[in-house]
ZARODREN-163069 format. One record per residue: residue in three letters; chain; z, y, x of N, C-alpha, C, O in turn. Coordinates in Angstrom, 2 decimals. Atoms other than C-alpha are relative to their C-alpha. Layout:
# ZARODREN-163069
minu residu=ALA&chaine=A&n.z=Z&n.y=Y&n.x=X&ca.z=Z&ca.y=Y&ca.x=X&c.z=Z&c.y=Y&c.x=X&o.z=Z&o.y=Y&o.x=X .
...
This chain:
# ZARODREN-163069
minu residu=UNK&chaine=A&n.z=-0.38&n.y=1.05&n.x=-0.62&ca.z=-154.02&ca.y=-33.51&ca.x=-98.10&c.z=0.41&c.y=0.73&c.x=1.65&o.z=0.02&o.y=1.69&o.x=2.32 .
minu residu=UNK&chaine=A&n.z=-0.86&n.y=0.60&n.x=-1.46&ca.z=-151.56&ca.y=-34.65&ca.x=-94.85&c.z=-0.87&c.y=-0.07&c.x=0.76&o.z=-1.48&o.y=-1.14&o.x=0.75 .
minu residu=UNK&chaine=A&n.z=0.52&n.y=0.81&n.x=-1.35&ca.z=-153.34&ca.y=-34.56&ca.x=-91.83&c.z=0.95&c.y=-0.81&c.x=0.82&o.z=2.06&o.y=-0.36&o.x=1.13 .
minu residu=UNK&chaine=A&n.z=-1.07&n.y=0.62&n.x=-0.95&ca.z=-151.88&ca.y=-37.58&ca.x=-89.58&c.z=-0.74&c.y=0.25&c.x=1.50&o.z=-0.85&o.y=-0.73&o.x=2.24 .
minu residu=UNK&chaine=A&n.z=0.31&n.y=0.43&n.x=-1.44&ca.z=-153.49&ca.y=-36.33&ca.x=-86.17&c.z=0.80&c.y=0.98&c.x=1.09&o.z=1.44&o.y=1.94&o.x=0.65 .
minu residu=UNK&chaine=A&n.z=-0.94&n.y=-1.07&n.x=-1.13&ca.z=-151.79&ca.y=-34.44&ca.x=-83.09&c.z=-0.40&c.y=1.49&c.x=-0.49&o.z=-1.51&o.y=1.93&o.x=-0.80 .
minu residu=UNK&chaine=A&n.z=0.07&n.y=-1.45&n.x=0.43&ca.z=-150.87&ca.y=-30.83&ca.x=-83.96&c.z=-0.29&c.y=0.59&c.x=0.99&o.z=-0.03&o.y=0.09&o.x=2.09 .
minu residu=UNK&chaine=A&n.z=0.45&n.y=-1.00&n.x=-0.99&ca.z=-152.16&ca.y=-28.16&ca.x=-82.08&c.z=0.82&c.y=0.92&c.x=1.02&o.z=1.97&o.y=0.61&o.x=0.73 .
minu residu=UNK&chaine=A&n.z=1.45&n.y=-0.15&n.x=-0.67&ca.z=-152.72&ca.y=-26.36&ca.x=-79.62&c.z=-0.07&c.y=-1.26&c.x=0.99&o.z=0.81&o.y=-1.77&o.x=1.69 .
minu residu=UNK&chaine=A&n.z=0.28&n.y=0.94&n.x=-1.08&ca.z=-154.55&ca.y=-28.92&ca.x=-77.76&c.z=-0.76&c.y=0.40&c.x=1.44&o.z=-1.93&o.y=0.79&o.x=1.37 .
minu residu=UNK&chaine=A&n.z=0.53&n.y=-0.10&n.x=-1.06&ca.z=-155.28&ca.y=-28.50&ca.x=-74.14&c.z=-1.78&c.y=-0.91&c.x=0.82&o.z=-2.14&o.y=-2.05&o.x=0.53 .
minu residu=UNK&chaine=A&n.z=1.01&n.y=0.80&n.x=-0.71&ca.z=-158.61&ca.y=-29.53&ca.x=-71.91&c.z=-0.13&c.y=-0.10&c.x=1.52&o.z=-0.06&o.y=0.98&o.x=2.09 .
minu residu=UNK&chaine=A&n.z=-0.31&n.y=-0.24&n.x=-1.63&ca.z=-158.60&ca.y=-30.45&ca.x=-68.01&c.z=-1.60&c.y=-0.89&c.x=-0.07&o.z=-2.15&o.y=-1.81&o.x=-0.69 .
minu residu=UNK&chaine=A&n.z=0.96&n.y=0.47&n.x=-0.71&ca.z=-161.36&ca.y=-31.10&ca.x=-66.56&c.z=-0.51&c.y=-0.32&c.x=1.63&o.z=-0.74&o.y=0.64&o.x=2.36 .
minu residu=UNK&chaine=A&n.z=0.14&n.y=0.08&n.x=-1.70&ca.z=-162.14&ca.y=-32.75&ca.x=-62.77&c.z=-0.57&c.y=-1.35&c.x=0.17&o.z=-0.73&o.y=-2.42&o.x=-0.43 .
minu residu=UNK&chaine=A&n.z=1.04&n.y=1.64&n.x=-0.85&ca.z=-163.94&ca.y=-35.23&ca.x=-60.76&c.z=1.16&c.y=-0.73&c.x=0.34&o.z=2.33&o.y=-0.35&o.x=0.39 .
minu residu=UNK&chaine=A&n.z=-0.98&n.y=1.56&n.x=-0.03&ca.z=-162.29&ca.y=-38.60&ca.x=-60.15&c.z=0.30&c.y=0.30&c.x=1.09&o.z=-0.24&o.y=1.16&o.x=1.79 .
minu residu=UNK&chaine=A&n.z=-1.21&n.y=-0.23&n.x=-1.45&ca.z=-159.70&ca.y=-38.85&ca.x=-57.31&c.z=0.22&c.y=-1.59&c.x=0.53&o.z=0.64&o.y=-1.77&o.x=1.67 .
minu residu=UNK&chaine=A&n.z=-0.36&n.y=1.44&n.x=-0.48&ca.z=-159.40&ca.y=-42.88&ca.x=-57.07&c.z=-1.45&c.y=-0.67&c.x=0.48&o.z=-2.55&o.y=-0.19&o.x=0.18 .
minu residu=UNK&chaine=A&n.z=1.23&n.y=0.35&n.x=-0.49&ca.z=-161.90&ca.y=-45.01&ca.x=-55.36&c.z=-1.08&c.y=-0.47&c.x=-0.77&o.z=-2.26&o.y=-0.61&o.x=-0.47 .
minu residu=UNK&chaine=A&n.z=0.76&n.y=0.54&n.x=1.20&ca.z=-163.16&ca.y=-46.23&ca.x=-58.34&c.z=-0.52&c.y=1.18&c.x=-1.00&o.z=-1.29&o.y=0.91&o.x=-1.92 .
minu residu=UNK&chaine=A&n.z=0.16&n.y=-1.30&n.x=0.61&ca.z=-163.48&ca.y=-42.77&ca.x=-59.76&c.z=-0.67&c.y=1.07&c.x=0.94&o.z=-0.72&o.y=2.24&o.x=0.56 .
minu residu=UNK&chaine=A&n.z=0.11&n.y=-1.52&n.x=-1.01&ca.z=-164.66&ca.y=-40.46&ca.x=-56.87&c.z=-1.26&c.y=0.47&c.x=-0.54&o.z=-1.10&o.y=1.65&o.x=-0.83 .
minu residu=UNK&chaine=A&n.z=1.01&n.y=-0.65&n.x=0.25&ca.z=-167.96&ca.y=-39.68&ca.x=-57.90&c.z=-0.46&c.y=-0.17&c.x=-1.66&o.z=-1.61&o.y=-0.39&o.x=-2.04 .
minu residu=UNK&chaine=A&n.z=-0.23&n.y=-0.42&n.x=1.62&ca.z=-167.11&ca.y=-39.27&ca.x=-61.95&c.z=1.03&c.y=0.79&c.x=-0.21&o.z=2.07&o.y=0.81&o.x=0.46 .
minu residu=UNK&chaine=A&n.z=-0.72&n.y=-0.47&n.x=0.21&ca.z=-165.74&ca.y=-37.02&ca.x=-63.78&c.z=0.71&c.y=-0.72&c.x=-1.37&o.z=0.36&o.y=-1.68&o.x=-2.06 .
minu residu=UNK&chaine=A&n.z=-0.61&n.y=1.03&n.x=0.76&ca.z=-162.91&ca.y=-37.55&ca.x=-65.98&c.z=0.84&c.y=1.07&c.x=-1.12&o.z=1.68&o.y=1.81&o.x=-0.60 .
minu residu=UNK&chaine=A&n.z=-0.40&n.y=-1.03&n.x=0.73&ca.z=-161.86&ca.y=-35.34&ca.x=-69.35&c.z=0.92&c.y=-0.22&c.x=-0.50&o.z=0.91&o.y=-1.39&o.x=-0.89 .
minu residu=UNK&chaine=A&n.z=-1.20&n.y=0.23&n.x=0.34&ca.z=-158.36&ca.y=-34.99&ca.x=-70.56&c.z=0.17&c.y=0.75&c.x=-1.68&o.z=-0.42&o.y=1.82&o.x=-1.80 .
minu residu=UNK&chaine=A&n.z=-0.83&n.y=-0.72&n.x=1.48&ca.z=-157.05&ca.y=-33.74&ca.x=-74.24&c.z=1.41&c.y=-0.23&c.x=-0.35&o.z=1.80&o.y=-1.24&o.x=-0.94 .
minu residu=UNK&chaine=A&n.z=-1.07&n.y=0.15&n.x=0.57&ca.z=-154.06&ca.y=-33.45&ca.x=-74.88&c.z=0.99&c.y=0.99&c.x=-0.77&o.z=0.86&o.y=2.17&o.x=-0.46 .
minu residu=UNK&chaine=A&n.z=-1.42&n.y=-1.33&n.x=0.67&ca.z=-151.10&ca.y=-31.31&ca.x=-76.86&c.z=0.18&c.y=1.17&c.x=1.01&o.z=0.68&o.y=0.88&o.x=2.10 .
minu residu=UNK&chaine=A&n.z=-0.25&n.y=-0.53&n.x=-0.87&ca.z=-150.93&ca.y=-28.66&ca.x=-75.16&c.z=1.61&c.y=0.98&c.x=0.47&o.z=1.75&o.y=1.49&o.x=1.59 .
minu residu=UNK&chaine=A&n.z=-0.98&n.y=-0.53&n.x=0.21&ca.z=-147.48&ca.y=-27.08&ca.x=-75.81&c.z=0.99&c.y=-1.22&c.x=-1.08&o.z=1.52&o.y=-0.94&o.x=-2.16 .
minu residu=UNK&chaine=A&n.z=-0.85&n.y=0.89&n.x=1.50&ca.z=-145.61&ca.y=-30.78&ca.x=-77.56&c.z=1.34&c.y=0.31&c.x=0.28&o.z=1.73&o.y=0.70&o.x=1.38 .
minu residu=UNK&chaine=A&n.z=-1.18&n.y=-0.29&n.x=-0.56&ca.z=-142.01&ca.y=-30.45&ca.x=-78.26&c.z=0.23&c.y=-1.07&c.x=0.44&o.z=-0.35&o.y=-2.01&o.x=-0.11 .
minu residu=UNK&chaine=A&n.z=-0.97&n.y=1.48&n.x=-1.06&ca.z=-140.14&ca.y=-33.22&ca.x=-75.92&c.z=-1.03&c.y=0.05&c.x=0.76&o.z=-0.48&o.y=-0.42&o.x=1.75 .
minu residu=UNK&chaine=A&n.z=0.30&n.y=-0.09&n.x=-1.34&ca.z=-142.42&ca.y=-32.90&ca.x=-73.51&c.z=-1.82&c.y=-1.12&c.x=-0.15&o.z=-2.56&o.y=-1.12&o.x=-1.13 .
minu residu=UNK&chaine=A&n.z=1.27&n.y=0.29&n.x=0.13&ca.z=-145.66&ca.y=-34.94&ca.x=-72.76&c.z=0.07&c.y=-1.27&c.x=-0.77&o.z=0.85&o.y=-2.18&o.x=-0.50 .
minu residu=UNK&chaine=A&n.z=-0.09&n.y=1.27&n.x=0.37&ca.z=-146.60&ca.y=-37.49&ca.x=-75.15&c.z=-1.37&c.y=-0.63&c.x=-0.21&o.z=-1.58&o.y=-1.21&o.x=-1.28 .
minu residu=UNK&chaine=A&n.z=0.82&n.y=1.22&n.x=-0.41&ca.z=-150.05&ca.y=-39.26&ca.x=-73.72&c.z=-1.03&c.y=1.15&c.x=-0.48&o.z=-0.87&o.y=2.22&o.x=-1.06 .
minu residu=UNK&chaine=A&n.z=1.38&n.y=-0.51&n.x=0.52&ca.z=-153.62&ca.y=-38.34&ca.x=-74.20&c.z=-0.64&c.y=0.26&c.x=-1.20&o.z=-0.66&o.y=-0.79&o.x=-1.84 .
minu residu=UNK&chaine=A&n.z=0.42&n.y=0.24&n.x=1.47&ca.z=-155.25&ca.y=-37.37&ca.x=-77.51&c.z=-1.46&c.y=-0.55&c.x=0.59&o.z=-1.84&o.y=-1.65&o.x=0.19 .
minu residu=UNK&chaine=A&n.z=0.96&n.y=1.31&n.x=-0.74&ca.z=-158.35&ca.y=-38.63&ca.x=-75.40&c.z=-0.32&c.y=0.28&c.x=1.66&o.z=0.06&o.y=1.20&o.x=2.38 .
minu residu=UNK&chaine=A&n.z=0.22&n.y=-0.13&n.x=-1.47&ca.z=-159.61&ca.y=-39.21&ca.x=-72.00&c.z=-1.17&c.y=-0.66&c.x=0.13&o.z=-1.31&o.y=-1.86&o.x=-0.11 .
minu residu=UNK&chaine=A&n.z=1.26&n.y=0.62&n.x=-0.13&ca.z=-163.29&ca.y=-39.40&ca.x=-71.18&c.z=0.06&c.y=-0.39&c.x=1.03&o.z=1.07&o.y=-0.07&o.x=1.66 .
minu residu=UNK&chaine=A&n.z=0.09&n.y=0.29&n.x=-1.33&ca.z=-164.35&ca.y=-40.97&ca.x=-68.13&c.z=-1.97&c.y=-0.17&c.x=0.01&o.z=-2.59&o.y=-0.80&o.x=-0.85 .
minu residu=UNK&chaine=A&n.z=1.66&n.y=0.18&n.x=-0.01&ca.z=-168.56&ca.y=-40.65&ca.x=-67.03&c.z=-0.29&c.y=-1.07&c.x=0.64&o.z=0.72&o.y=-1.34&o.x=1.29 .
minu residu=UNK&chaine=A&n.z=0.22&n.y=1.24&n.x=-0.06&ca.z=-170.01&ca.y=-43.86&ca.x=-66.12&c.z=-1.70&c.y=0.38&c.x=0.70&o.z=-2.77&o.y=-0.17&o.x=0.47 .
minu residu=UNK&chaine=A&n.z=2.01&n.y=-0.44&n.x=-0.39&ca.z=-173.45&ca.y=-42.14&ca.x=-64.33&c.z=-0.25&c.y=-1.19&c.x=1.03&o.z=-1.30&o.y=-1.15&o.x=1.69 .
minu residu=UNK&chaine=A&n.z=0.35&n.y=0.41&n.x=-1.55&ca.z=-173.08&ca.y=-44.88&ca.x=-61.55&c.z=-0.40&c.y=-1.40&c.x=-0.16&o.z=-0.82&o.y=-2.14&o.x=0.74 .
minu residu=UNK&chaine=A&n.z=0.68&n.y=0.63&n.x=0.26&ca.z=-173.95&ca.y=-47.26&ca.x=-63.51&c.z=-1.11&c.y=-0.34&c.x=-1.36&o.z=-1.53&o.y=-1.38&o.x=-1.88 .
minu residu=UNK&chaine=A&n.z=1.28&n.y=0.16&n.x=0.64&ca.z=-176.65&ca.y=-45.67&ca.x=-65.87&c.z=0.65&c.y=0.42&c.x=-1.29&o.z=0.13&o.y=0.32&o.x=-2.40 .
minu residu=UNK&chaine=A&n.z=-0.77&n.y=-0.41&n.x=1.45&ca.z=-174.08&ca.y=-44.38&ca.x=-68.35&c.z=-0.13&c.y=1.35&c.x=-0.50&o.z=-1.10&o.y=2.08&o.x=-0.26 .
minu residu=UNK&chaine=A&n.z=-0.35&n.y=-1.32&n.x=-0.20&ca.z=-172.92&ca.y=-41.42&ca.x=-69.28&c.z=0.29&c.y=0.57&c.x=1.30&o.z=1.03&o.y=0.16&o.x=2.19 .
minu residu=UNK&chaine=A&n.z=-0.27&n.y=-0.96&n.x=-1.20&ca.z=-173.49&ca.y=-38.30&ca.x=-66.88&c.z=0.86&c.y=0.81&c.x=-0.26&o.z=1.58&o.y=0.71&o.x=-1.25 .
minu residu=UNK&chaine=A&n.z=-1.01&n.y=-0.98&n.x=0.51&ca.z=-171.55&ca.y=-35.40&ca.x=-66.65&c.z=0.21&c.y=1.16&c.x=-0.17&o.z=1.21&o.y=1.86&o.x=0.00 .
minu residu=UNK&chaine=A&n.z=0.59&n.y=-0.89&n.x=0.96&ca.z=-173.24&ca.y=-33.11&ca.x=-68.26&c.z=0.56&c.y=-0.37&c.x=-1.58&o.z=1.42&o.y=0.12&o.x=-2.31 .
minu residu=UNK&chaine=A&n.z=-0.23&n.y=0.91&n.x=1.23&ca.z=-172.95&ca.y=-34.96&ca.x=-71.13&c.z=1.94&c.y=-0.33&c.x=-0.15&o.z=2.47&o.y=0.43&o.x=-0.96 .
minu residu=UNK&chaine=A&n.z=-0.68&n.y=0.01&n.x=0.10&ca.z=-169.46&ca.y=-36.19&ca.x=-70.76&c.z=0.96&c.y=1.54&c.x=-0.24&o.z=1.89&o.y=1.80&o.x=-1.01 .
minu residu=UNK&chaine=A&n.z=-0.95&n.y=-1.43&n.x=0.45&ca.z=-168.21&ca.y=-32.45&ca.x=-70.48&c.z=-0.21&c.y=0.65&c.x=-1.54&o.z=0.61&o.y=1.24&o.x=-2.25 .
minu residu=UNK&chaine=A&n.z=0.74&n.y=-0.51&n.x=1.52&ca.z=-170.55&ca.y=-31.62&ca.x=-73.76&c.z=1.09&c.y=-0.92&c.x=-1.03&o.z=1.79&o.y=-0.33&o.x=-1.86 .
minu residu=UNK&chaine=A&n.z=-0.67&n.y=0.78&n.x=0.90&ca.z=-168.76&ca.y=-34.41&ca.x=-75.55&c.z=1.74&c.y=0.24&c.x=-0.20&o.z=2.30&o.y=0.21&o.x=-1.30 .
minu residu=UNK&chaine=A&n.z=-1.05&n.y=-0.73&n.x=-0.18&ca.z=-165.18&ca.y=-33.18&ca.x=-74.09&c.z=-0.02&c.y=1.17&c.x=-0.73&o.z=0.82&o.y=1.23&o.x=-1.62 .
minu residu=UNK&chaine=A&n.z=-0.38&n.y=-1.22&n.x=0.79&ca.z=-165.74&ca.y=-29.59&ca.x=-75.44&c.z=-0.08&c.y=-0.47&c.x=-1.67&o.z=0.54&o.y=0.23&o.x=-2.47 .
minu residu=UNK&chaine=A&n.z=0.65&n.y=0.26&n.x=1.39&ca.z=-167.01&ca.y=-31.17&ca.x=-78.86&c.z=1.45&c.y=-0.34&c.x=-0.66&o.z=2.08&o.y=0.33&o.x=-1.48 .
minu residu=UNK&chaine=A&n.z=-1.64&n.y=0.95&n.x=0.41&ca.z=-163.59&ca.y=-33.67&ca.x=-79.34&c.z=1.20&c.y=1.50&c.x=0.31&o.z=2.13&o.y=1.47&o.x=-0.50 .
minu residu=UNK&chaine=A&n.z=-0.70&n.y=-0.50&n.x=-0.46&ca.z=-161.62&ca.y=-30.71&ca.x=-77.78&c.z=-0.02&c.y=1.32&c.x=-1.60&o.z=0.97&o.y=1.91&o.x=-2.05 .
minu residu=UNK&chaine=A&n.z=0.12&n.y=-1.33&n.x=0.77&ca.z=-162.99&ca.y=-27.97&ca.x=-80.59&c.z=0.30&c.y=-0.59&c.x=-1.71&o.z=0.30&o.y=0.04&o.x=-2.77 .
minu residu=UNK&chaine=A&n.z=-0.30&n.y=0.53&n.x=1.74&ca.z=-162.14&ca.y=-30.57&ca.x=-83.74&c.z=0.88&c.y=0.49&c.x=-0.72&o.z=0.62&o.y=0.27&o.x=-1.90 .
minu residu=UNK&chaine=A&n.z=-0.90&n.y=-0.07&n.x=0.64&ca.z=-159.27&ca.y=-29.34&ca.x=-84.95&c.z=-0.18&c.y=1.52&c.x=-0.78&o.z=-0.03&o.y=1.79&o.x=-1.98 .
minu residu=UNK&chaine=A&n.z=0.83&n.y=-1.14&n.x=0.86&ca.z=-160.75&ca.y=-25.59&ca.x=-85.18&c.z=-1.21&c.y=-0.19&c.x=-0.86&o.z=-1.63&o.y=0.71&o.x=-1.59 .
minu residu=UNK&chaine=A&n.z=1.46&n.y=0.34&n.x=0.85&ca.z=-163.86&ca.y=-27.09&ca.x=-86.80&c.z=0.34&c.y=-0.22&c.x=-1.38&o.z=-0.12&o.y=0.35&o.x=-2.37 .
minu residu=UNK&chaine=A&n.z=-0.67&n.y=0.36&n.x=1.51&ca.z=-161.70&ca.y=-28.86&ca.x=-89.60&c.z=0.50&c.y=1.25&c.x=-0.70&o.z=0.32&o.y=1.66&o.x=-1.85 .
minu residu=UNK&chaine=A&n.z=0.09&n.y=-1.30&n.x=1.11&ca.z=-160.49&ca.y=-25.72&ca.x=-90.17&c.z=-0.43&c.y=0.53&c.x=-0.30&o.z=-0.14&o.y=0.79&o.x=-1.47 .
minu residu=UNK&chaine=A&n.z=1.44&n.y=-0.49&n.x=0.82&ca.z=-163.51&ca.y=-23.93&ca.x=-90.71&c.z=-0.46&c.y=-0.36&c.x=-0.72&o.z=-1.15&o.y=0.45&o.x=-1.34 .
minu residu=UNK&chaine=A&n.z=1.10&n.y=0.80&n.x=0.55&ca.z=-165.09&ca.y=-26.72&ca.x=-92.54&c.z=1.17&c.y=0.28&c.x=-1.56&o.z=0.85&o.y=0.52&o.x=-2.73 .
minu residu=UNK&chaine=A&n.z=-0.92&n.y=-0.51&n.x=1.54&ca.z=-161.90&ca.y=-26.05&ca.x=-95.14&c.z=0.03&c.y=0.99&c.x=-0.93&o.z=0.09&o.y=0.90&o.x=-2.15 .
minu residu=UNK&chaine=A&n.z=0.34&n.y=-1.11&n.x=0.68&ca.z=-162.29&ca.y=-22.47&ca.x=-95.68&c.z=-1.26&c.y=0.01&c.x=-0.27&o.z=-1.56&o.y=0.75&o.x=-1.20 .
minu residu=UNK&chaine=A&n.z=1.67&n.y=-0.38&n.x=0.45&ca.z=-166.55&ca.y=-22.98&ca.x=-95.63&c.z=0.49&c.y=-0.82&c.x=-1.52&o.z=-0.05&o.y=-0.41&o.x=-2.55 .
minu residu=UNK&chaine=A&n.z=-0.03&n.y=1.15&n.x=1.61&ca.z=-165.23&ca.y=-25.85&ca.x=-98.84&c.z=0.45&c.y=1.22&c.x=-0.88&o.z=-0.37&o.y=1.40&o.x=-1.77 .
minu residu=UNK&chaine=A&n.z=-0.88&n.y=-0.78&n.x=0.76&ca.z=-162.80&ca.y=-22.90&ca.x=-100.53&c.z=-1.47&c.y=0.77&c.x=-0.06&o.z=-2.06&o.y=0.77&o.x=-1.13 .
minu residu=UNK&chaine=A&n.z=1.33&n.y=-1.27&n.x=0.56&ca.z=-166.04&ca.y=-20.37&ca.x=-100.29&c.z=-1.09&c.y=-0.51&c.x=-0.75&o.z=-1.54&o.y=-0.15&o.x=-1.84 .
minu residu=UNK&chaine=A&n.z=1.04&n.y=0.79&n.x=1.00&ca.z=-168.63&ca.y=-22.87&ca.x=-101.04&c.z=0.51&c.y=-0.05&c.x=-1.88&o.z=-0.03&o.y=0.48&o.x=-2.86 .
minu residu=UNK&chaine=A&n.z=-0.09&n.y=0.57&n.x=1.32&ca.z=-167.08&ca.y=-24.17&ca.x=-104.16&c.z=0.07&c.y=1.51&c.x=-1.07&o.z=-0.50&o.y=1.67&o.x=-2.15 .
minu residu=UNK&chaine=A&n.z=0.10&n.y=-1.55&n.x=0.77&ca.z=-166.26&ca.y=-20.21&ca.x=-105.27&c.z=-1.82&c.y=0.37&c.x=-0.56&o.z=-2.10&o.y=0.80&o.x=-1.68 .
minu residu=UNK&chaine=A&n.z=1.19&n.y=-0.35&n.x=-0.42&ca.z=-170.27&ca.y=-19.80&ca.x=-104.33&c.z=-0.79&c.y=-0.72&c.x=-0.85&o.z=-1.64&o.y=-0.02&o.x=-1.39 .
minu residu=UNK&chaine=A&n.z=0.35&n.y=0.99&n.x=0.93&ca.z=-171.44&ca.y=-22.94&ca.x=-106.50&c.z=0.31&c.y=-0.13&c.x=-1.34&o.z=-0.12&o.y=-1.03&o.x=-2.06 .
minu residu=UNK&chaine=A&n.z=-0.52&n.y=-0.04&n.x=1.50&ca.z=-169.85&ca.y=-22.13&ca.x=-109.69&c.z=-0.85&c.y=0.68&c.x=-0.91&o.z=-0.86&o.y=1.90&o.x=-0.74 .
minu residu=UNK&chaine=A&n.z=0.65&n.y=-0.41&n.x=0.43&ca.z=-172.22&ca.y=-21.56&ca.x=-112.14&c.z=-1.83&c.y=-0.54&c.x=0.48&o.z=-2.91&o.y=-0.67&o.x=-0.10 .
minu residu=UNK&chaine=A&n.z=1.66&n.y=0.51&n.x=-0.38&ca.z=-175.21&ca.y=-22.77&ca.x=-110.08&c.z=-0.73&c.y=-1.43&c.x=-0.35&o.z=-0.05&o.y=-2.45&o.x=-0.38 .
minu residu=UNK&chaine=A&n.z=0.39&n.y=0.63&n.x=0.48&ca.z=-177.81&ca.y=-24.86&ca.x=-111.20&c.z=0.82&c.y=-1.66&c.x=1.23&o.z=0.94&o.y=-1.30&o.x=2.40 .
minu residu=UNK&chaine=A&n.z=-0.13&n.y=1.69&n.x=-0.91&ca.z=-176.56&ca.y=-29.15&ca.x=-109.21&c.z=-0.56&c.y=-0.05&c.x=0.86&o.z=-0.15&o.y=-0.19&o.x=2.01 .
minu residu=UNK&chaine=A&n.z=1.13&n.y=-0.07&n.x=-0.86&ca.z=-179.49&ca.y=-29.02&ca.x=-107.94&c.z=-0.43&c.y=0.96&c.x=1.29&o.z=-1.28&o.y=0.96&o.x=2.18 .
minu residu=UNK&chaine=A&n.z=0.13&n.y=-1.22&n.x=-1.39&ca.z=-178.99&ca.y=-26.06&ca.x=-105.70&c.z=0.56&c.y=-0.43&c.x=1.25&o.z=1.31&o.y=-1.38&o.x=1.50 .
minu residu=UNK&chaine=A&n.z=-0.23&n.y=0.75&n.x=-1.27&ca.z=-178.86&ca.y=-26.14&ca.x=-102.24&c.z=1.27&c.y=0.60&c.x=0.50&o.z=1.52&o.y=0.35&o.x=1.67 .
minu residu=UNK&chaine=A&n.z=-1.09&n.y=0.32&n.x=-0.46&ca.z=-175.20&ca.y=-24.70&ca.x=-102.30&c.z=0.64&c.y=-1.30&c.x=-0.18&o.z=1.51&o.y=-1.59&o.x=0.64 .
minu residu=UNK&chaine=A&n.z=-0.71&n.y=1.10&n.x=0.34&ca.z=-174.17&ca.y=-28.06&ca.x=-103.87&c.z=0.15&c.y=-0.76&c.x=0.68&o.z=1.22&o.y=-1.36&o.x=0.76 .
minu residu=UNK&chaine=A&n.z=0.11&n.y=0.76&n.x=-0.93&ca.z=-175.60&ca.y=-29.96&ca.x=-101.23&c.z=0.47&c.y=0.52&c.x=1.05&o.z=0.67&o.y=-0.29&o.x=1.95 .
minu residu=UNK&chaine=A&n.z=-0.63&n.y=-0.05&n.x=-1.24&ca.z=-174.16&ca.y=-28.01&ca.x=-98.65&c.z=1.46&c.y=0.01&c.x=-0.13&o.z=2.12&o.y=-0.10&o.x=0.90 .
minu residu=UNK&chaine=A&n.z=-1.33&n.y=0.53&n.x=0.26&ca.z=-170.72&ca.y=-28.41&ca.x=-100.29&c.z=-0.25&c.y=-1.78&c.x=-0.17&o.z=0.63&o.y=-2.51&o.x=-0.61 .
minu residu=UNK&chaine=A&n.z=-0.25&n.y=1.52&n.x=-0.10&ca.z=-171.29&ca.y=-31.93&ca.x=-100.17&c.z=-0.13&c.y=-0.62&c.x=1.56&o.z=0.36&o.y=-1.69&o.x=1.93 .
minu residu=UNK&chaine=A&n.z=-0.20&n.y=0.16&n.x=-1.32&ca.z=-171.84&ca.y=-31.96&ca.x=-96.64&c.z=0.79&c.y=0.28&c.x=0.49&o.z=1.17&o.y=-0.47&o.x=1.39 .
minu residu=UNK&chaine=A&n.z=-1.35&n.y=-0.13&n.x=-0.54&ca.z=-168.93&ca.y=-30.27&ca.x=-95.90&c.z=1.30&c.y=-1.27&c.x=-0.95&o.z=2.28&o.y=-1.78&o.x=-0.40 .
minu residu=UNK&chaine=A&n.z=-1.10&n.y=1.11&n.x=0.86&ca.z=-166.70&ca.y=-32.75&ca.x=-98.34&c.z=-0.36&c.y=-1.13&c.x=1.06&o.z=0.51&o.y=-1.74&o.x=1.69 .
minu residu=UNK&chaine=A&n.z=0.74&n.y=1.68&n.x=-0.74&ca.z=-168.88&ca.y=-35.73&ca.x=-96.43&c.z=0.42&c.y=-0.03&c.x=1.76&o.z=0.54&o.y=-1.07&o.x=2.40 .
minu residu=UNK&chaine=A&n.z=-0.94&n.y=-0.19&n.x=-0.90&ca.z=-167.32&ca.y=-34.11&ca.x=-93.19&c.z=1.23&c.y=0.14&c.x=0.21&o.z=1.75&o.y=-0.27&o.x=1.25 .
minu residu=UNK&chaine=A&n.z=-1.73&n.y=-0.02&n.x=0.57&ca.z=-163.77&ca.y=-33.42&ca.x=-94.39&c.z=0.42&c.y=-1.42&c.x=0.02&o.z=1.45&o.y=-1.78&o.x=0.60 .
minu residu=UNK&chaine=A&n.z=-0.88&n.y=1.37&n.x=-0.01&ca.z=-163.64&ca.y=-37.36&ca.x=-95.29&c.z=-0.31&c.y=-0.50&c.x=1.36&o.z=0.70&o.y=-1.02&o.x=1.80 .
minu residu=UNK&chaine=A&n.z=0.05&n.y=0.48&n.x=-1.11&ca.z=-164.83&ca.y=-38.38&ca.x=-92.11&c.z=1.14&c.y=0.30&c.x=0.61&o.z=1.88&o.y=-0.68&o.x=0.71 .
minu residu=UNK&chaine=A&n.z=-0.83&n.y=0.09&n.x=-0.82&ca.z=-162.25&ca.y=-36.72&ca.x=-90.01&c.z=1.29&c.y=-0.03&c.x=-0.49&o.z=2.21&o.y=0.15&o.x=0.31 .
minu residu=UNK&chaine=A&n.z=-1.04&n.y=0.56&n.x=0.66&ca.z=-159.66&ca.y=-37.55&ca.x=-92.51&c.z=-0.15&c.y=-1.49&c.x=0.34&o.z=0.83&o.y=-2.03&o.x=-0.17 .
minu residu=UNK&chaine=A&n.z=0.30&n.y=1.23&n.x=0.31&ca.z=-160.79&ca.y=-41.11&ca.x=-91.91&c.z=-0.33&c.y=-0.75&c.x=-1.25&o.z=-0.24&o.y=-1.97&o.x=-1.10 .
minu residu=UNK&chaine=A&n.z=0.26&n.y=0.19&n.x=1.62&ca.z=-161.72&ca.y=-41.68&ca.x=-95.88&c.z=-1.48&c.y=-0.44&c.x=0.33&o.z=-1.82&o.y=-0.96&o.x=-0.74 .
minu residu=UNK&chaine=A&n.z=1.46&n.y=0.08&n.x=0.05&ca.z=-165.71&ca.y=-42.30&ca.x=-94.77&c.z=-0.09&c.y=-0.30&c.x=1.11&o.z=0.91&o.y=-0.05&o.x=1.79 .
minu residu=UNK&chaine=A&n.z=0.82&n.y=0.58&n.x=-1.01&ca.z=-167.77&ca.y=-43.82&ca.x=-91.96&c.z=-0.78&c.y=0.72&c.x=0.45&o.z=-1.55&o.y=0.33&o.x=1.33 .
């Protein structure tokens, strides 16, 4: 299946807010690390909202790292899917192997926008 997301590598920048409205907040930006043709915009921009009781800095940083790892996790799931298919052959359909394979496939479908 062809993917439609921004190709890697991606870069992650985490900094403290600098503007008046963001002076005490953390901002994380994920963008294409070395895009052909120059800067294309952010893949994702996260901003903490601890001043209103929302997402705190530590949680925002953890979220940013999770998003930043998405392309690598997708690639790992593709490998896991192939390996699981091989391991599950000949196994009882109720076997845990098939449950694992279904979980992997569900995550891949979500990443492709084929499921919620």
